[in-house]
C-alpha positions in Angstrom: 0.0 0.0 0.0 1.5 3.3 -1.0 1.5 6.5 1.1 -1.0 8.0 -1.4 -3.6 5.2 -0.9 -6.4 6.3 1.4 -8.8 3.7 2.7 -12.4 4.2 1.6 -13.7 4.6 5.1 -11.1 7.3 5.8 -12.0 9.1 2.6 -15.7 9.0 3.5 -15.2 10.4 7.0 -16.6 13.9 7.1 -17.2 14.2 3.4 -19.8 16.9 2.6 -19.8 16.1 -1.1 -19.2 13.2 -3.4 -18.1 13.3 -7.0 -19.8 10.5 -8.9 -18.8 10.0 -12.6 -18.0 13.7 -12.8 -21.2 15.0 -11.1 -21.0 16.6 -7.7 -23.6 15.6 -5.1 -24.1 16.9 -1.6 -24.2 14.2 1.0 -27.4 14.0 2.9 -26.5 10.8 4.9 -23.2 9.1 5.3 -22.4 6.0 7.3 -18.9 4.5 7.3 -19.3 0.7 7.0 -18.3 -1.2 10.2 -18.7 -4.7 11.6 -22.4 -4.0 12.2 -23.1 -2.9 8.6 -24.8 -5.5 6.3 -24.8 -5.5 2.5 -28.3 -3.9 2.2 -27.6 -1.0 4.6 -27.5 2.4 3.0 -24.1 4.0 3.5 -24.5 7.1 1.3 -27.5 9.3 0.3 -26.6 12.3 -1.8 -28.5 15.0 -3.8 -27.8 17.2 -6.8 -30.9 19.3 -7.4 -33.8 16.9 -8.0 -31.4 13.9 -8.6 -30.8 11.6 -5.6 -28.4 8.7 -5.3 -28.2 5.9 -2.7 -25.3 3.5 -2.3 -25.5 0.4 -0.1 -22.6 -1.3 1.7 -22.6 -3.9 -1.0 -22.2 -1.1 -3.6 -19.0 0.2 -2.0 -17.5 -3.0 -0.8 -14.5 -3.9 -2.9 -14.0 -0.4 -4.3 -10.7 -0.1 -6.0 -8.5 2.9 -5.2 -7.4 4.6 -8.4 -5.1 7.2 -6.9 -5.7 10.8 -5.9 -8.6 9.8 -3.7 -10.7 8.4 -6.5 -12.3 4.9 -6.3 -14.0 2.7 -8.8 -17.0 0.7 -7.6 -17.8 -2.8 -8.9 -20.6 -1.1 -10.9 -17.9 0.8 -12.8 -18.9 4.2 -11.3 -16.0 6.4 -10.2 -16.3 8.4 -7.1 -14.4 10.7 -4.8 -15.4 12.1 -1.5 -14.9 15.8 -1.0 -14.9 18.2 2.0 -15.0 21.9 2.2 -11.5 23.2 3.1 -11.1 25.1 6.4 -9.2 28.3 6.2 -7.6 29.5 9.4 
């Protein structure tokens, strides 16, 4: 594992937005999968205007890290979790 590789659960932590196949969605619900999460549990709900997307634990299990924080799901969708930067 390279220093650039970030685990999916760490990438999800605190993400306010998710980029899915080039479209930015605002996260409405985010649950980092853990030992109590089952395949059908929703781990992400996100919105872009009237468009909504839900991903289950099964959808994100086995996601492949592509580099630079991007992941490819088994469905072929590419996603990246984003947070608003904090300026001090």
